[in-house]
Steps between C-alpha positions, in 0.01 A plus 500: 500500500249736350577379151445140608169594663392686187599204288296260710195729479532522122537125468191448720301747288605336177420155634166619629415648161594170338268308737218750428558456122473124532188542710346729242586250221321222689199729543487589131524137402209427728292773336518318164380179671134461404424350845573836664207655318261217555547486879228756540450453871857629561500781247149632576569521874803726436311703238236580760743579777736707283241649266143529619594572861743772391247698294382736781848615605619539138184696406527730798868567432441571131209724564678714755806533281288635216339749744839608632633562146191715427544703818872554439475586133179700456627838623812483283295420191238761589773766519574452132136447401542129417306337786301290254824330383570377850290189427740394229802539728338318793368214288819430302708522824263246669472266207866487399684515828324575829218243473724194416765596757252567783309179429824303492625656829167417672516147371859462617399617846176312536550185294879468469566522871223248561652254257845540652369444855298198395780328314756607760295336771478181293880507466563558869264219597673267245182452291701569183750231591216258566356569150841429342531182704168381362611568145303817446650818350421794730567749218238346268248443776539813708684769298348467149134562604613803712712632219218460244254671737728805533552507127129498431359725776755784466374624161136458614567704815695755294187554289302554822762746629500691168120528486475625857779748447330635184165528684665667799674762285181561299288556811738753656565688179144524373286478813717679757676753275212505241725456188321434170423123478492490118843658465633284783417176309596649164854577613517166679418325174772702322764423758429137576521242221456127491878454502523690829241269654664184376851622609371532855360148488822362362685650788253344744568153358873540571423643848274204584750242385781661699288519816399139474854376442662716769233427764518126449878498488535695824265249661693201365836642611408655838713439809378268779269621771233764536759774463613355168141503367457862611823603331407318183160671494656847534772421245231376261315828498815713475645290216169500315468875533851559364435256212177682417676838484788369293272319259282810471805703401623254242161427353416875481805548281444188287127553446543868425764417238263249345227761492727749323621238259147386407287812508730797540433538871309791630435642152258217439274643769408797278440300176 
């Protein structure tokens, strides 16, 4: 009995992953359709809703994270007489990992859930079926602009989060604890290189793409009724969050290996 139940669950999961793969393939094909980029009224609306409207919350989150890192780390660095080096540690942590992940999580919560609820409501009210009956492809019309918007705004919001985190850490370290500003920026320059900045942005592109795909898929495949839309919205955020963490782990390994292969890793900082 239990083996049969487990077998059905596994089959359902495999079948669901297959449907998601087919959905993602349709979305990617739509991205390479030039008409998706020239329908500016659709793309710009989602760029504003997902990007411009999300700047305040991402900026506040990034700034406070930088401040928290400064508060938590200053005493430990001061105990060994290296408080000026705290800037390098804060900034490389924000730029490579914390900034991209925090921005992606905020986008998953604010934008991804909204996309899932919107598309899920359209599915429940049979608007998607009506589009198919009229010969229109809902994936190309509805999903592709939302996916592109997530893909574009996530790196931009990551830059905002990084800048605010750097400023927050700088203000606490130099203005509250009165660390030397010149040494603060000197060590930051030594620790943070251009590859570190670009690696964080590369991660944000993957994060944004996964958020857009997962959010739209959960909306397209939600169960009937208001309860189904609510479950799909919650599942969208949880799945996006897990995907962000897993991708962050894998990309951290891959990008660090590329860094070591190209420039010798951390030794390049001191050249």
